[in-house]
C-alpha positions in Angstrom: 18.8 8.3 -26.6 17.2 5.7 -24.3 14.9 6.9 -21.5 16.1 6.5 -18.0 14.9 5.2 -14.6 15.9 7.2 -11.6 16.2 6.1 -8.0 17.0 8.2 -5.0 18.6 6.7 -1.9 19.6 7.6 1.6 23.1 6.2 1.9 25.5 5.7 4.8 29.0 4.5 4.0 32.4 4.1 5.7 34.0 4.7 2.3 34.6 8.0 0.5 31.1 8.9 -0.7 32.1 9.1 -4.4 33.7 5.7 -4.2 30.7 4.2 -2.5 28.4 5.6 -5.2 30.6 4.2 -7.9 30.6 0.8 -6.4 26.8 0.8 -6.1 26.4 2.1 -9.6 28.7 -0.6 -11.0 27.2 -3.4 -9.0 23.7 -2.6 -10.4 24.7 -2.1 -14.0 27.8 -2.9 -16.1 30.5 -3.1 -13.5 32.4 -6.0 -11.9 34.5 -6.1 -8.7 37.6 -6.5 -11.0 37.8 -4.6 -14.2 37.7 -7.0 -17.2 38.7 -6.6 -20.8 35.1 -6.5 -22.1 34.2 -3.8 -19.6 35.0 -1.1 -22.1 34.4 2.7 -22.0 31.8 2.2 -24.7 29.9 -0.4 -22.7 30.0 1.8 -19.6 28.7 4.8 -21.6 25.8 2.7 -23.0 24.8 0.6 -20.0 26.5 1.9 -16.8 24.4 3.5 -14.1 25.0 7.2 -13.8 25.5 9.1 -10.6 23.1 11.9 -11.0 23.4 13.5 -7.6 25.6 12.9 -4.5 25.2 15.2 -1.5 26.8 14.6 1.9 24.2 15.3 4.6 26.1 14.3 7.8 29.1 12.4 9.2 28.6 10.1 12.2 31.0 8.0 14.3 29.1 4.7 14.3 27.3 2.6 11.7 23.6 2.2 11.6 23.8 -1.5 10.5 26.2 -4.3 11.5 29.0 -5.2 9.1 32.7 -5.2 8.5 33.4 -1.8 9.9 35.3 -2.5 13.1 38.3 -0.3 12.1 36.1 2.6 10.8 35.3 5.7 12.8 33.7 7.9 10.1 30.5 7.2 8.3 29.1 9.6 5.7 25.4 9.9 5.3 24.4 11.0 1.8 21.6 11.6 -0.6 22.4 9.6 -3.8 20.5 9.6 -7.1 21.3 7.0 -9.7 19.9 6.5 -13.2 19.8 3.6 -15.6 18.9 3.2 -19.2 15.6 1.4 -19.7 17.5 -0.6 -22.3 19.3 -2.4 -19.4 16.2 -4.2 -18.3 13.4 -3.4 -20.7 10.0 -2.2 -19.6 9.7 -4.7 -16.8 8.7 -4.0 -13.2 10.3 -7.2 -11.8 13.6 -6.2 -13.4 13.3 -2.6 -12.3 13.0 -4.0 -8.8 16.1 -6.1 -9.3 18.0 -3.1 -10.5 17.1 -0.4 -8.0 16.9 -2.7 -4.9 19.0 -5.8 -5.8 22.4 -6.6 -4.3 22.9 -3.2 -2.7 21.8 -3.4 0.9 24.4 -6.1 1.7 27.4 -4.5 0.1 30.5 -4.2 2.4 30.8 -0.5 1.7 27.2 0.2 2.8 26.3 0.7 6.4 22.9 2.0 5.6 20.7 2.2 2.5 17.1 3.2 1.9 15.2 3.7 -1.3 13.5 7.1 -1.0 11.9 7.6 -4.4 11.6 6.1 -7.8 11.0 7.9 -11.1 10.0 5.9 -14.1 9.7 7.2 -17.7 6.2 7.3 -19.1 7.0 4.4 -21.5 6.0 2.2 -18.5 2.4 3.4 -18.8 2.2 1.8 -22.2 3.0 -1.7 -20.8 1.5 -1.3 -17.3 -1.9 0.4 -17.5 -2.2 0.6 -13.7 -5.4 0.4 -11.7 -8.5 -0.6 -13.8 -11.0 1.0 -11.4 -9.2 3.3 -9.0 -11.2 5.9 -7.2 -14.0 6.5 -9.7 -14.6 2.8 -10.4 -14.6 2.0 -6.7 -17.1 4.7 -5.9 -19.4 3.5 -8.7 -19.4 -0.1 -7.6 -19.7 0.7 -3.9 -22.5 3.2 -4.5 -20.8 5.9 -2.6 -20.5 9.0 -4.8 -19.0 11.2 -2.2 -17.4 11.1 1.3 -15.0 8.5 2.6 -16.0 4.8 2.2 -16.6 3.7 5.8 -15.2 0.2 6.1 -14.3 -2.6 8.4 -12.5 -5.9 8.7 -14.1 -9.1 9.8 -12.6 -10.2 13.1 -11.5 -12.6 14.6 -8.9 -13.0 11.8 -9.4 -16.8 11.8 -11.8 -19.1 13.7 -15.2 -18.0 12.5 -16.8 -20.3 10.1 -18.6 -19.2 6.9 -22.0 -18.9 8.5 -20.6 -16.8 11.4 -18.8 -14.6 9.0 -21.9 -14.1 7.0 -23.8 -13.2 10.2 -21.2 -10.5 10.9 -21.6 -9.2 7.4 -25.4 -9.0 7.8 -25.0 -6.8 10.9 -22.6 -4.5 9.1 -24.8 -4.2 6.0 -27.9 -3.4 8.2 -25.7 -0.9 10.0 -25.0 1.0 6.8 -21.4 0.0 6.1 -19.9 0.8 2.7 -16.9 -1.6 2.6 -16.0 -4.9 4.2 -12.7 -6.8 3.8 -11.4 -10.1 4.8 -8.5 -10.1 7.2 -5.3 -10.9 5.4 -5.0 -14.0 7.5 -8.3 -15.4 6.3 -7.8 -17.3 3.1 -9.0 -20.9 2.4 -8.7 -22.8 5.7 -10.8 -25.7 6.7 -12.8 -23.7 9.3 -13.9 -21.2 6.6 -13.3 -22.4 3.1 -13.1 -19.6 0.5 -15.9 -20.9 -1.7 -18.2 -21.5 1.2 -17.4 -18.1 2.7 -18.0 -16.2 -0.6 -21.3 -17.9 -1.2 -22.6 -17.3 2.4 -21.4 -13.7 2.4 -22.8 -12.9 -1.1 -26.2 -14.2 0.0 -26.2 -11.5 2.7 -24.9 -8.9 0.3 -27.7 -9.6 -2.2 -30.3 -9.8 0.6 -29.1 -6.5 2.0 -29.3 -4.9 -1.5 -32.9 -6.0 -1.7 -33.7 -4.6 1.7 -31.7 -1.3 1.5 -31.3 -0.6 -2.2 -27.5 -0.6 -2.2 -24.9 -3.3 -2.4 -22.0 -3.2 0.1 -18.6 -3.8 -1.4 -16.8 -6.8 0.1 -13.1 -7.5 -0.7 -12.6 -11.3 -0.6 -9.0 -12.4 0.1 -8.1 -14.6 -2.8 -4.3 -14.7 -2.1 -2.9 -18.0 -3.3 -1.3 -19.6 -6.4 -2.0 -17.9 -9.7 -4.6 -20.4 -10.9 -6.3 -20.4 -7.5 -6.5 -16.6 -7.5 -8.1 -16.6 -11.0 -10.6 -19.2 -10.1 -11.5 -17.5 -6.9 -11.9 -14.2 -8.7 -14.3 -15.8 -11.2 -16.4 -17.2 -8.4 -16.7 -13.8 -6.7 -17.6 -12.2 -10.0 -20.2 -14.9 -10.9 -22.0 -14.3 -7.5 -22.2 -10.5 -8.0 -19.2 -9.5 -5.9 -17.5 -6.2 -6.6 -14.0 -6.5 -5.1 -11.1 -8.9 -4.5 -8.2 -8.6 -2.2 -4.6 -9.8 -2.4 -1.5 -9.7 -0.2 1.2 -7.9 -2.2 4.3 -9.3 -0.5 2.9 -12.8 -0.8 2.1 -12.9 -4.5 4.7 -10.5 -5.8 4.7 -8.2 -8.8 4.1 -10.9 -11.3 1.2 -12.3 -9.3 -0.5 -8.9 -9.1 0.2 -8.1 -12.7 -1.4 -11.4 -13.8 -4.4 -10.9 -11.5 -4.8 -7.4 -13.0 -4.8 -8.9 -16.5 -7.5 -11.3 -15.5 -9.6 -9.3 -13.1 -12.9 -7.6 -13.9 -13.1 -6.3 -10.3 -11.2 -3.8 -8.3 -8.1 -5.2 -6.5 -7.8 -4.3 -2.9 -4.0 -4.5 -2.2 -2.8 -5.2 1.3 0.8 -4.4 2.2 1.1 -6.9 5.2 4.8 -7.4 5.8 5.6 -3.7 5.2 7.4 -3.5 8.5 10.3 -5.8 7.4 10.8 -3.5 4.4 10.7 -0.2 6.2 10.9 -0.2 10.0 14.7 0.5 10.3 15.3 4.0 9.1 18.6 3.1 7.6 17.4 0.1 5.6 14.7 -0.7 3.1 12.1 1.5 1.4 10.1 4.6 1.8 6.5 4.1 0.8 6.7 6.8 -1.8 9.1 4.7 -3.9 7.7 1.3 -3.1 4.0 1.9 -3.8 4.6 3.1 -7.4 5.6 -0.4 -8.5 2.3 -1.9 -7.2 0.2 1.0 -8.5 1.6 0.4 -12.0 1.1 -3.4 -11.6 -2.6 -2.8 -11.1 -3.6 -2.1 -7.4 -6.9 -0.1 -7.1 -6.7 0.3 -3.3 -3.4 0.6 -1.3 -3.0 0.5 2.4 -1.2 3.3 4.1 -1.7 2.4 7.8 -3.5 5.0 9.8 -2.9 8.0 12.1 -2.5 7.1 15.8 -2.1 3.5 14.7 -1.3 0.4 16.8 2.0 -0.2 15.0 5.3 1.6 15.3 4.9 3.8 12.2 4.9 7.6 13.0 2.0 9.8 11.9 4.3 11.8 9.7 5.2 8.7 7.7 1.6 7.7 7.4 0.7 11.1 6.1 3.5 11.1 3.6 2.4 7.7 2.3 -1.2 8.9 1.9 -0.1 12.0 0.0 2.0 9.9 -2.3 -0.9 7.6 -3.1 -3.1 10.5 -3.9 -0.6 12.2 -6.2 -0.6 11.4 -10.0 2.1 9.1 -11.3 2.4 11.4 -14.3 0.5 14.6 -15.0 -0.9 13.2 -18.3 -1.4 9.6 -16.9 -2.3 10.0 -13.2 -3.4 6.4 -12.5 -5.5 7.3 -9.5 -5.7 4.8 -6.6 -7.6 4.9 -3.4 -5.7 5.0 -0.1 -6.9 2.7 2.7 -6.5 3.9 6.4 -6.7 1.1 9.0 -5.1 -0.1 12.2 -6.8 1.1 15.4 -8.8 3.8 13.6 -11.7 5.6 15.3 -13.6 8.8 14.6 -11.1 10.6 16.9 -8.6 10.7 14.0 -11.0 11.7 11.3 -10.1 15.4 11.5 -6.4 14.7 11.5 -6.8 12.3 8.5 -8.7 14.9 6.5 -6.2 17.5 7.4 -3.2 15.6 6.0 -5.1 14.4 2.8 -7.5 17.3 2.1 -9.5 14.5 0.5 -12.4 12.2 1.1 -11.3 9.8 -1.7 -10.3 7.1 0.7 -11.4 4.0 2.6 -11.5 4.5 6.4 -11.6 1.1 8.0 -12.3 0.5 11.7 -12.8 -2.8 13.4 -13.2 -2.2 17.1 -14.1 1.4 16.4 -17.4 0.1 14.9 -18.0 -3.3 16.7 -17.2 -1.8 20.1 -19.9 0.8 20.1 -22.0 0.3 23.2 -25.2 0.7 21.1 -24.2 -1.8 18.4 -22.8 -1.9 15.0 -25.2 0.5 13.3 -24.4 3.2 15.9 -20.7 2.5 15.4 -21.0 3.1 11.6 -23.2 6.2 12.2 -20.7 7.6 14.7 -17.8 7.3 12.2 -19.8 9.0 9.5 -20.7 11.8 11.9 -17.0 12.2 12.9 -16.1 12.6 9.3 -18.9 15.1 8.7 -17.4 17.1 11.6 -13.9 16.9 10.1 -15.0 18.1 6.7 -17.1 20.9 8.1 -14.3 22.0 10.4 -16.4 21.5 13.5 -14.7 20.2 16.7 -15.9 16.6 17.2 -17.1 17.3 20.8 -19.3 20.1 19.6 -20.7 18.0 16.7 -21.5 15.2 19.2 -23.7 17.4 21.4 -26.7 16.8 19.2 -25.7 13.4 17.9 -26.2 10.6 20.4 -24.3 7.9 18.5 -21.2 10.1 18.3 -21.6 11.3 21.8 -21.7 7.7 23.1 -18.7 6.7 20.8 -16.5 9.4 22.4 -16.8 7.5 25.6 -15.2 4.3 24.3 -12.9 5.4 21.4 
């Protein structure tokens, strides 16, 4: 018997829930809107989507999303689990995506739909090996055997030229930073061409390694066409770089998969655009389901936002995303990946971040939280490390700061 793919949804519908589930199952497998002669019982048994679970959670009087519901006054909210034979689409992540999140959200009988979880059979691990480096490989290349990787983003996003960018990198390296990333908006513009930026920054990385005995990890944003990304990767590798970065929603699953095949470096995967996939609670994706596709495709680091972030995402949702990233995909094939916390982060959220993850296997990236320190970048990096020390030791940050001037000063501006 063929192995099966399972997807769990939050569904809102003006139809009878069973009928809505049948329509969705048919739309995404062997069904048609009119029953045809070749839509046989044998075909349905072999290739039809199964309704594995249908549970009505609530009934409301108005739809969550606009649609053709003017004459309806009753909308059922349900938990729906469907499954499909792998034989329907083969072991193919792009086609899994088309199956579990294809022409569903716009169906007339759907007034709300969200993908909550995705469960893939282990046969996918044979085709998609997942991250090449993950947590252990990232730590080895960054020279950080324990504790969170303290990181930052080069700002302004655009406008700095290659020399100015390299100057910022030099300050950060001398300040003891572990990880630096390009902003997702910084790519290959005329003010700061990719090749020129990489060469200038890597000169500072190598000089810093000579001075300090350790090489900071820099994630260069190589997002672009497939051939461009491969060439840019090769340049970074040839100059001694240890990480590349890509915007997932820009390059797609095929782009990430091909970069994973080519790459000899960890892939820092940015989820910019996540809001349009997730912000409305009745539409789109939960991160728990969405991230599994990209993890299988080869991401080594995955952004999860941050606690007390500058965006609209609630802390509970961020915590759930972080826990999902840290969980194994399968017990025997965990495919570990490193979560990345960013967006308005300071040492004030270190304790809360540690509390929800119970892990230091993460990148904690702060921009203004480092550069804004009144005593400079080095003091900003030191203060973040001290805040994390306090979090892990279970010491209140204010108490820990009493004998640590960098942290004490930071508390005044964070």
